[in-house]
C-alpha positions as CSV (number, residue, x, y, z in Angstrom):
1,M,-6.8,18.5,-8.6
2,R,-3.6,16.6,-9.6
3,K,-3.2,15.2,-6.0
4,Q,-6.8,13.9,-6.1
5,K,-6.1,12.0,-9.4
6,E,-2.9,10.6,-8.0
7,L,-4.7,9.4,-4.9
8,D,-7.5,7.9,-7.1
9,V,-5.0,5.9,-9.2
10,R,-3.4,4.4,-6.1
11,M,-6.8,3.5,-4.7
12,F,-8.0,1.6,-7.8
13,N,-8.3,-2.1,-7.2
14,P,-9.2,-4.3,-10.2
15,E,-10.9,-6.8,-7.9
16,F,-13.6,-4.3,-6.9
17,I,-15.9,-1.8,-8.5
18,W,-17.5,1.3,-6.9
19,V,-21.3,1.4,-7.3
20,A,-23.5,4.4,-6.8
21,G,-26.9,3.3,-5.8
22,R,-30.3,4.8,-4.9
23,I,-32.8,3.3,-2.5
24,I,-36.2,3.1,-4.2
25,E,-38.4,1.7,-1.4
26,G,-37.7,-0.5,1.6
27,P,-34.6,-2.7,0.7
28,T,-35.1,-2.2,-3.0
29,W,-32.4,-0.1,-4.8
30,Q,-31.2,0.7,-8.3
31,I,-27.7,1.2,-9.7
32,I,-27.2,4.8,-10.8
33,G,-23.5,4.3,-11.8
34,L,-20.6,1.9,-11.9
35,Y,-17.1,3.4,-11.4
36,S,-13.5,2.4,-11.1
37,L,-12.9,5.3,-8.7
38,E,-14.6,6.0,-5.4
39,S,-14.4,9.7,-5.8
40,V,-16.4,9.6,-9.0
41,A,-19.1,7.5,-7.4
42,I,-19.3,10.0,-4.5
43,V,-20.0,12.9,-6.9
44,R,-22.9,11.0,-8.4
45,C,-24.7,10.8,-5.1
46,I,-26.9,13.9,-4.9
47,F,-29.8,12.7,-2.8
48,D,-29.9,11.4,0.8
49,T,-31.1,8.0,-0.5
50,D,-28.0,7.6,-2.7
51,F,-25.1,5.5,-1.5
52,V,-21.7,4.4,-2.5
53,A,-20.6,0.7,-2.2
54,E,-17.5,-1.3,-3.0
55,L,-18.5,-4.6,-4.6
56,E,-16.4,-7.5,-5.7
57,L,-16.2,-8.2,-9.4
58,D,-17.6,-11.4,-10.8
59,R,-20.2,-11.6,-8.0
60,D,-24.0,-11.2,-8.0
61,I,-25.3,-7.9,-6.8
62,P,-27.5,-8.2,-3.7
63,D,-31.2,-7.4,-4.0
64,D,-31.3,-5.9,-0.5
65,Y,-28.9,-2.9,-0.1
66,R,-28.7,-3.6,3.6
67,T,-26.7,-6.7,2.9
68,I,-23.9,-4.8,1.3
69,K,-21.0,-4.7,3.8
70,K,-18.9,-1.8,2.4
71,M,-21.3,1.0,1.8
72,Y,-22.1,4.5,3.0
73,F,-24.3,7.5,2.3
74,P,-22.0,10.4,1.2
75,Y,-24.8,13.0,1.0
76,K,-25.9,12.4,4.6
77,Q,-22.2,12.6,5.7
78,R,-21.9,16.0,3.9
79,A,-25.1,17.2,5.5
80,D,-23.9,16.2,9.0
81,A,-20.6,17.9,8.6
C-alpha cells in the first residue's frame, strides 16, 4: 500500500485533474467523481460505461465524451484481462 501512495504522489500534476465519468446515452455523460489521483478515479469505475479521463484545469468540460483525448475504460480493461 505504501508503494502505491508514493507512486500516486509522484504522478500528481496540479495542471490536470482525473475525472471519473459515466456514459448516459450516446455521447452524453455525467461526472461521477473528480480526483487528484488516477488510482482513486479508477476505483470509482464499477460499470462498463464508466471511464477515467485526464482533463486540464481551467478548461471547459466537453459535452461529448468521445472528444476527450486522454480517457479509457478501466472496467473493460479489467474484464479483458
